[in-house]
C-alpha positions in Angstrom: 41.8 63.9 33.1 38.4 61.2 34.0 37.1 61.4 30.6 40.6 59.5 29.6 40.0 56.7 32.7 36.5 56.7 32.0 37.2 56.2 28.1 39.3 54.0 29.0 37.4 51.9 31.1 34.4 51.7 28.6 37.7 49.9 25.7 38.0 47.4 28.0 34.8 46.7 28.7 34.0 46.2 24.7 36.6 43.9 25.0 36.0 41.4 27.5 34.1 38.0 26.9 31.0 38.7 26.1 29.9 35.5 28.7 31.3 37.4 31.9 28.0 38.9 31.1 25.7 36.7 29.8 25.3 33.7 31.7 24.1 30.8 30.2 23.8 28.0 31.5 25.6 24.8 30.4 23.7 22.2 28.0 24.1 18.8 29.1 22.5 16.8 25.5 21.9 12.8 26.6 22.5 12.2 23.3 26.4 13.2 24.0 26.2 10.9 26.3 25.3 8.1 24.4 21.3 8.1 24.4 19.8 6.8 21.7 17.1 7.4 19.7 15.4 4.1 19.7 12.7 2.2 21.1 14.5 -1.0 21.6 17.3 0.4 23.6 17.6 1.4 27.4 19.2 5.2 27.6 19.1 4.8 31.5 23.1 4.8 32.0 23.8 7.7 29.5 20.9 10.1 30.8 22.2 9.2 34.5 25.3 10.3 33.2 24.2 13.3 32.0 22.9 13.9 35.0 25.4 13.2 37.1 27.9 15.7 36.2 25.5 18.3 35.4 24.4 18.6 38.5 27.9 19.3 40.1 28.2 22.1 37.7 25.1 23.4 37.0 22.8 23.1 34.7 20.9 21.3 32.1 19.8 18.0 30.5 18.9 18.5 27.3 16.2 15.5 25.9 16.3 16.9 22.1 13.7 15.2 19.7 13.1 11.1 19.4 11.9 8.6 21.7 14.3 7.8 23.8 13.7 4.4 26.6 14.6 4.8 30.6 14.3 3.2 33.5 14.8 5.1 36.9 17.0 8.1 36.4 18.0 10.1 39.5 17.9 13.9 39.5 19.9 15.9 41.8 21.1 19.3 42.9 21.2 22.2 40.6 19.9 20.0 37.0 17.1 20.9 35.1 15.7 18.4 33.1 14.7 19.9 30.1 11.9 18.5 27.3 12.3 19.6 23.6 9.2 19.4 21.8 9.1 16.1 20.3 10.9 14.5 22.3 10.1 11.9 25.0 11.4 9.9 27.3 9.5 6.5 27.6 9.4 4.2 31.0 10.6 1.0 30.1 8.3 -1.3 30.4 10.5 -4.0 32.0 9.8 -3.9 36.2 13.9 -5.1 36.5 14.9 -2.0 34.8 13.5 0.2 37.8 15.9 0.6 40.4 14.5 -0.7 43.9 17.5 1.6 46.3 15.5 4.7 46.5 12.8 5.5 49.5 9.2 4.4 48.6 6.1 4.8 48.8 4.3 4.7 52.9 0.9 4.4 51.1 1.3 2.2 48.7 4.2 0.4 49.1 3.4 -1.3 46.1 4.2 1.5 43.7 7.8 2.2 45.1 9.4 1.9 41.8 9.1 5.1 40.0 11.0 6.6 36.8 11.8 9.5 37.5 13.6 10.3 41.8 15.5 12.6 43.3 16.1 13.0 47.2 17.5 15.6 49.1 18.0 17.5 46.5 18.0 21.1 46.0 17.1 23.5 42.6 15.2 20.0 40.7 13.9 21.3 37.7 11.5 19.2 34.6 10.4 21.5 31.7 10.0 21.9 28.4 7.2 20.9 25.5 8.1 17.4 25.1 6.8 14.3 26.9 7.5 11.5 29.6 5.7 9.0 28.9 5.1 6.1 31.6 3.5 3.5 28.6 1.7 1.9 31.6 -1.0 -0.4 30.2 -2.4 -2.3 31.9 -0.8 -5.0 29.7 2.6 -3.6 30.4 2.0 -3.7 34.5 -0.4 -6.1 35.0 -3.2 -4.8 38.2 -2.6 -8.5 39.9 -5.7 -10.8 40.8 -6.0 -11.2 44.3 -3.7 -8.7 45.5 -5.3 -4.6 46.2 -2.5 -2.8 44.0 -0.4 -4.7 41.8 4.0 -4.0 41.0 3.4 -0.7 38.9 5.9 2.7 39.1 5.1 5.6 39.5 6.0 8.7 36.5 7.6 11.1 39.2 8.7 10.7 43.3 10.6 13.8 44.8 11.4 12.8 49.0 12.3 15.8 50.9 13.2 18.1 48.1 13.3 21.9 47.6 12.7 24.5 44.8 11.5 21.9 42.7 9.8 23.9 39.9 7.8 21.6 36.5 6.9 23.5 34.1 4.9 23.4 29.9 5.5 20.1 30.5 3.2 16.7 29.6 3.2 13.8 32.2 1.6 11.0 30.0 0.7 7.7 31.1 1.8 6.6 34.1 0.8 3.7 35.5 0.3 4.1 38.8 0.3 7.5 40.7 2.0 10.5 38.0 4.3 12.3 40.4 4.1 12.0 44.2 6.3 14.9 46.1 6.9 14.3 49.8 8.1 15.9 52.4 8.7 19.0 49.9 9.1 22.6 49.6 9.0 25.2 47.7 7.0 24.2 44.8 6.1 25.4 41.7 4.3 24.1 38.8 3.0 25.8 35.7 1.8 25.0 32.3 2.1 21.6 32.9 -0.3 18.7 31.8 -1.4 15.3 32.8 -2.8 12.6 31.0 -2.5 9.4 33.0 -6.0 7.4 31.9 -4.8 4.1 31.7 -5.4 1.7 34.4 -6.1 2.1 38.1 -5.3 4.4 41.1 -3.7 6.6 38.1 -3.9 10.1 40.7 -1.8 13.3 39.1 0.0 15.3 41.0 0.2 13.4 45.1 1.9 16.3 47.6 2.3 14.4 50.9 3.8 17.1 54.1 4.5 19.6 51.2 4.9 23.3 52.1 5.0 26.1 49.8 3.6 25.1 46.4 1.9 26.9 43.8 0.2 24.7 41.2 -1.5 27.0 37.8 -2.4 27.1 34.7 -2.4 23.0 34.7 -4.7 20.8 32.6 -5.2 17.2 34.4 -7.1 14.6 32.9 -6.2 11.8 35.3 -7.9 7.9 36.0 -7.7 8.8 40.2 -7.1 11.6 42.3 -5.9 15.1 40.4 -4.9 17.1 43.0 -4.2 15.6 46.0 -2.6 16.9 49.8 -1.6 13.8 51.7 -0.4 13.2 54.9 1.5 10.2 56.0 3.7 11.6 58.8 3.0 14.5 61.2 4.2 17.2 58.4 1.3 19.4 57.7 0.7 20.1 54.1 0.2 23.8 54.4 0.7 27.0 52.3 -0.8 25.5 49.4 -2.6 27.5 46.6 -4.5 26.4 43.3 -5.3 28.3 40.7 -6.4 28.6 36.9 -6.5 24.7 36.4 -8.6 22.4 34.2 -9.5 19.0 35.9 -11.1 16.0 35.4 -11.0 12.5 37.2 -12.7 10.0 37.5 -12.5 9.5 41.0 -11.8 13.5 42.9 -10.5 16.5 40.8 -9.3 18.1 44.6 -8.8 15.8 47.6 -7.2 16.0 50.8 -7.0 13.0 51.6 -7.2 10.0 52.0 -3.6 9.8 54.8 -3.6 12.5 57.1 -1.8 11.7 60.3 -0.4 15.5 60.3 -2.9 17.0 58.5 -3.6 20.2 56.3 -3.7 23.9 56.3 -4.4 27.4 54.8 -4.9 26.1 51.2 -6.7 28.2 48.3 -8.1 26.3 45.7 -9.9 29.6 43.1 -10.8 29.8 39.4 -10.6 26.2 38.6 -13.0 24.1 36.2 -13.1 20.5 37.8 -16.2 19.2 35.0 -16.3 15.4 34.2 -15.1 14.3 37.7 -16.7 11.2 38.9 -16.8 9.9 42.8 -16.8 13.5 43.9 -15.4 17.0 42.5 -14.4 18.2 46.2 -13.0 16.1 49.1 -12.2 17.1 52.6 -10.9 14.3 54.2 -9.5 13.5 58.1 -9.6 10.1 59.6 -6.0 9.7 60.3 -5.6 12.5 63.2 -4.3 15.8 62.6 -6.1 19.4 61.2 -7.9 19.7 58.7 -8.0 23.9 58.9 -8.6 27.4 56.9 -9.6 26.0 53.2 -10.5 28.3 51.0 -12.0 27.3 47.7 -13.7 29.6 45.3 -15.2 30.1 41.8 -15.0 26.4 40.5 -17.1 25.5 37.4 -18.2 21.3 37.8 -20.6 20.3 34.9 -21.3 16.7 34.9 -20.2 15.8 38.4 -20.6 13.1 40.7 -20.7 14.2 44.8 -20.1 17.8 44.6 -18.8 18.3 48.1 -17.7 15.7 50.5 -16.3 16.6 54.1 -15.9 14.0 55.9 -13.9 13.8 59.9 -13.6 9.5 60.8 -11.2 7.3 62.7 -9.6 5.3 60.9 -6.9 5.9 62.5 -4.0 4.9 60.5 -0.1 6.2 62.4 1.3 5.0 59.0 4.4 4.0 61.1 5.1 1.0 58.2 4.1 1.0 54.7 0.8 -0.5 54.5 -1.6 -0.8 51.3 -4.8 0.6 51.4 -7.8 -1.3 52.7 -11.3 -0.2 51.4 -13.5 -2.6 52.9 -15.6 -2.4 56.2 -13.8 -1.6 58.7 -14.8 -2.0 62.4 -11.7 -0.7 64.7 -9.7 2.0 64.4 -5.7 1.9 63.7 -4.1 3.8 66.8 -4.0 7.6 65.7 -7.2 10.2 68.2 -9.3 11.5 66.5 -8.2 14.7 64.7 -10.3 18.0 63.4 -12.2 19.5 60.6 -12.7 23.7 60.6 -12.4 26.7 59.4 -13.7 26.2 55.9 -14.9 28.3 52.7 -16.1 27.0 49.6 -17.8 29.2 47.7 -18.9 30.5 43.9 -19.9 27.4 43.1 -21.7 26.5 39.9 -22.2 23.0 40.0 -24.5 20.6 36.8 -25.1 17.3 37.8 -26.4 14.9 35.3 -25.1 10.9 36.6 -28.2 8.7 37.7 -26.1 7.3 40.6 -27.7 8.5 43.6 -25.1 7.0 45.6 -22.8 9.9 44.6 -24.6 12.5 43.7 -25.7 14.7 47.4 -23.7 17.3 49.4 -22.4 15.2 52.5 -21.1 16.5 55.6 -20.5 14.2 58.3 -18.2 14.1 61.5 -18.9 11.0 64.0 -19.7 10.9 67.3 -18.4 13.2 70.2 -16.2 15.0 67.7 -18.1 18.0 65.2 -17.0 19.3 62.0 -17.0 22.9 62.8 -17.1 26.3 61.3 -18.4 25.4 57.1 -19.5 28.2 55.2 -20.8 27.4 51.7 -22.1 30.6 50.3 -23.2 31.4 46.6 -23.6 28.0 45.7 -25.8 26.6 42.6 -26.2 23.2 42.4 -28.1 21.0 40.4 -28.8 17.3 40.7 -30.2 14.6 38.5 -32.8 13.6 41.5 -34.7 9.9 41.4 -34.5 9.0 45.2 -37.6 7.4 46.4 -39.8 7.4 49.0 -37.9 4.3 50.8 -34.3 5.6 50.1 -35.7 8.9 52.5 -36.5 6.7 55.8 -32.4 5.1 55.9 -30.5 5.3 58.5 -27.3 5.7 57.5 -24.2 4.0 59.3 -21.2 5.8 60.5 -18.9 3.8 59.5 -16.2 5.5 61.8 -13.2 3.5 61.1 -14.1 2.9 56.8 -11.8 4.2 53.8 -13.7 7.0 53.6 -15.6 7.8 49.9 -18.9 8.5 50.1 -21.0 6.0 47.7 -20.0 3.6 50.6 -22.5 5.4 52.8 -25.4 4.5 49.9 -28.4 6.6 49.2 -28.9 9.6 51.3 -31.9 10.1 53.0 -31.5 14.2 51.5 -31.3 14.5 47.8 -29.5 17.9 48.4 -27.3 18.0 51.6 -26.7 16.0 54.4 -24.6 17.2 57.8 -24.1 15.4 60.4 -22.6 15.3 63.8 -21.5 19.4 62.6 -21.2 22.8 64.2 -22.4 25.7 63.0 -22.6 24.9 59.6 -23.1 28.2 56.8 -25.6 27.9 53.9 -25.7 31.6 52.5 -27.2 32.4 48.6 -27.2 28.4 48.4 -28.8 27.2 45.6 -30.3 23.7 45.0 -32.5 22.7 42.4 -33.7 19.4 41.2 -34.1 17.9 37.4 -36.4 15.0 38.4 -38.2 14.2 40.6 -36.8 12.8 44.2 -38.4 12.0 47.4 -36.3 12.5 49.6 -35.7 16.0 51.8 -33.7 19.0 50.3 -32.3 19.0 54.0 -31.4 16.1 56.5 -29.9 17.2 60.0 -28.6 14.6 62.6 -26.8 15.9 65.9 -26.6 19.5 63.5 -26.0 22.3 66.4 -25.9 26.3 65.1 -27.0 25.1 61.0 -27.8 28.6 58.8 -29.6 29.1 55.5 -29.5 32.3 54.9 -30.5 34.0 51.5 
């Protein structure tokens, strides 16, 4: 009896629809909704219709081979935007095609508009071996004379979203920041390429108040900060892992800040190549209150870079209670927030070669402000070769405090040290740190100002 019942069960299973066992996601091809492979036609409505219907059922919005022009599209929960190899979404070159009914950018309101947007959504993915091309040439989106930034759309902005994934996609030619994630969590970014170097402010990944982030096996070539945790609210940027990435940037490879209201905690960066980066490869900045602690950076190669390490505690004090553009000029007065704290930072296993002759940007700089110290910093197994070229005259320079200014190392001018300038700091340990100079330099290797507990160990 048992054998007979079992055989009947097997027969029933064999005749059941295959779909019961293979729950493949439904595909919504944008061409079926009216999108046209023609760079003279804007297909925003067609792509948005595919997204809206897909969100109700869950599935994949497919961009096939071809070039499809869009203005702002709004991704929603349970949607995977998949762009096949040979497929390309092109950003419209007309600002009028970009939505204004979206949450803008607190730190850079000139960049309020964006090409791909989502808010309060979950399970949002952008995948495929295709390309999202913002066409952000200066001829399309000018940097306006007399204005700080000029109105230019970002490529991507997600606000208050969770379970986000980027995989194998190429993001290129943003007119301003490339990918801006605000108050998002559970983010996975893998095997993604950013190639965005057409204008100023071409950041790579900006993570504002984000938690539980993994960025791995990515290749980033950006005109500005490549991987940049930010904090414009009390929300910490925390629990972030960056690993196995190749990064080149005109401004910074990895940077915490400039906005730093809540701060940064528990961030690990490892096994990366930051070669070809200018204006500071690693920057850890806290100038708007908050905290910056438990940062671990290790196993980094940096060939042909400027300013290998810059750690700055300042007191600009910006609260970001309203959208505010950056001010780069010298500032005297703080803006309201209390001074924050920087502590517990490990930077280990760094190999760097500095070829630039611009000695404004080529020294390690670790500096707090009077009565507010950076604490517990370990630099271990560091090997840096500097270009050199400092004179006896610059060796006598007294470096201004510039407490409230935008934190950029070269704003301090040429430092009186060629290796490391450390000021207002406690418990700083250099362990097996090898600093060498390629050309004559008349400055001291180390200059310490108001430093307690400095150790230089073999």
